[in-house]
N, C-alpha and C positions, 0 to 999 in steps of 0.2 A: 221263386221264393225259397228261402231256406226253411229248415224244419220249424223253428219258432214261429215264423210268419205264416206258414201253412196252417199250423194249429190255430192261431189267432183268427185266420180267415175262415177256417172250418166252423168255429164256434159261431161267428156272425152269420155264416150261410145257413146253419141250422136254425138260428133264430128267424131268418128270413122265411124259411119253410114253414115254421110254426105260424108266423104272421099271415102267410098267404092262405092258409087253410080257412076257408069260410069268408075270405075278403072279396070285395067286388073288384073286377079287373081294372076299372077306372081308378080305384083307390090305390091299387098296387102300382099302376103306371105312374101315378102322381108321385108316389114314394120313390120310384125308380128315377124319375126326372130330378127329384131333389137330391138323391145320392149322387147322380152324375154331375149335377151342378157343383156339389162339394168336391168331387174329383177334379173338375176343371179349376176350382179355387186352389186346391193343393198343387196342381200343375203349375199354376201362375205364381204361387207363394212358397218357394222352397224353405223359407224360415218357418213358416207354419207347419210344413211337413216335418221338419226336424223337431220342433217342440212337441208335436202330437205323437211322435214315435220315440221320444227321448227315454231311454231305459233308466236314466237317473231320476226321472219323475215317477211317482206312483200312478197306477192306473186311474185312481180316483182323481188325482190332480189333473191328469190329461183329459179325463172325461169332463171335469169341471170347466176346464178351459174351452173345450169344444162347445159346451152349453153356452158359455159366455159369448162366444163368437156367433153361434148359429141360432140360438133360441129365438123364436118368433119369426125366423126367416125361412124355415122349412117345416114340414109337418112333423108331428110328434113321433110317428112311426119311423120316419127316416132318421130323426135324431136319435131314437132308441137303438136303431140298427147300427148307426155310426158310432154311438157310444160303446156298443159291443166290440166294434173293430178297434177303436182307439184304446180301450182298456187292456187289450192284449199286448203281447210282447212282439216287437217287430225288429227284424235283423238289420233293416236299413230303412231310411225314409222313403226310398223308392218303392219298397215292398208295400208300405202303407198306401201309397198312391195307387199301385196296381191292384191291391185288395179292394180299395174303395171303388175303383172303376169297374172291377169284375163284379162286385156286389150290385152295382147299379145295373149292369148288363143282365145279371141273373134275375134281378127284380123285373126288368122289362120282359125277359123271356117267361117268367112266372106269370105275368099279367096276361100274356098271350095264351099260356097254357090254361089258366083259369077260364079264359074266354072260349076255349076249345079251338084256337087258331094257331097253335104253335107249329103244326106241320105246314100250314100255308106260309107262315112267316119264314120258316127254314127254306121252303121252295122259292119264295120271292127273293130272299137274299141271294141264293145261288144263281137264279136266273138273271138278276141284276148284274151280278159279277160276270156272267157269260156275255151279256149285252155290252158291258164296258170292255171286256177283253177282245170282243170282236170289232171294236172301233178304236184303232190306235190313237187318234187325235183326242177322242173323249177320255181314254185311259190316261193320256199324258196330262190333260187338264185336271182331272179328278185326283190323280196321283201326285201332282206337283206340290212338294212339301213347302215350297217358298210362297205359293199363293195362299191368302188367308183362308182358314178352314170355313169361316162363315160364308165366304163367297162360293166356295166349292159346294158347301151344303145347300146353298140356295139353288144352284144348278141341279143338284141331285133331286131336290124336292120338285123342281119343275118337271124333271124326267119321270118321276114316280107318281106325280099327281093323278089320282083316280085309278091308278094301276097297282097300288100296294097299300097294305094296312098301315095305320099310324105307327105301330111298333116297329115295322120293317123300316119305315122312313127314319125313325129315331135311331135305330141300330146302324143304318148306313151313315148317319151323321157321326155316330161314335167311331165308326171305322175311318171316316175321313179325318177325324181328329187324331188318329194314330193309336187306336186301342192297343194297350200293352207295349207301346213303342214300336209297333209294326208298320209296314207300308200299308197303303189303302187295300191293296189286293190281299196281302197277308192277314190283315185285320178282318176282312170280309170272310175269308176262308175260315178263320178261327171262330167267328160268330156263327157260321153255318154249323160247325162242329159242336159248339156249346148248345145250340138249339137242338141238335140231334141227341146229344148226351142227356139233356133234360128229358127227352122222350125215351131214354134208355136205349138209344140206337147208336150204331157206328156209321160213319160216313165212308162210302167207297167211291172214289173219283175214277170214273171209267172213261178212257179215251178210245174212240172208234173212228173208222173211216166213214162209216155210214150209220145212221141211228139204229139202235136196237129196237126190235118190236117190243110191244108190251109183254108178250110171252117170254121173249129172250131176257128181258130185264128182270122179270119175276124169277126166272130160273136161276139167273146169276145171283140175284139177291138171296134166294133160298140157299144156294151153295155157300155163299160167303157167311150167312147167318149160322150155318152148321159148323163152319170153321171157327168163327169168333165167339160162338155161344151167346149171341144177342142179335136182335133185329138189325138189319143193315139198310140204310138209305142209299140207294144207287143214284149217283149224280153223273149224267152223261155229258161229255164234251165231244163234239164231232170235229175231227181234224183229218181232212183227206190226205195229208202228208204221211200219215202212218201207213197208208196203202191197204191195209187189211189187218185182221186179227184184232186183239183187245189188250189194252194196258189197264191195269187196275192198281190203284194206290189206296191202301187202308192204313192210316197212321204213317208209321215209318216203313211199312211193308209195301214192296212194289213187285207186282207180277206183270212182266212185260212180254206178251206173246204177239207183238205186232210184227207185220212183214218188214217194216222199216228197221226194227231192231235186228232181225235176222240178216237183212242185207248189210247192215253196218258191221255185224260180226263177221260176215263173209269177207267184206272188204278188208277188215283189220287182219284177218287170217291170211288173206292173200298178200297183204303188204309186208308181212313178217317173213315171207318165203324169200 
């Protein structure tokens, strides 16, 4: 998003935080679903996206049009939040779509936070990603952009039934729909990071040849927290191919201390002689 779009989103996100205070988790989840349904509508209807983000129209005009289209079809809280979005300035129609989708996701995460389940939702999203990554056939089916999203979502629901919270399942459906224009894997990773960010945490993706013990994971998390100045959620991936050592990625920072990296560096050095 460009600067104007970011500012418009920020205002709506602040309104969401105000609404969440004191609200019931189920009510917030309903609002989130309504916002996400509107995001799906905007994705299907490019003309509506253009009209609702048209800088030649006043904010009041765009808000009035939004009400004409949606009043009585979604709850009043969702409509108020969307009106806050639409009344702002948007650099491009695609930014309005991204902002609407992001607001719906943040509302879902907020509902889990109010229920005291956000940490568990973050963990379930990550573990589901690990399960999918470990089964190439399943990853190919769920990540197939040609297959209908509803069909892939049905498969995901079957896999998660009785094993994950409703918010987690709904977020997986958002990922399958291509959250923010990303691949399924990329969308799932971004949702894990947004869940952590709402808990004021950073995510550290750790790759090891064998699982870290609880004590080792805690020590690593404490060391990273000291570096980044906030709590860190350590997310482990076990990959025997790295042979030993640890690779850690936090945002765009990569610390690769694996045996595999050192072997590759040695091979490259020898090849240059």
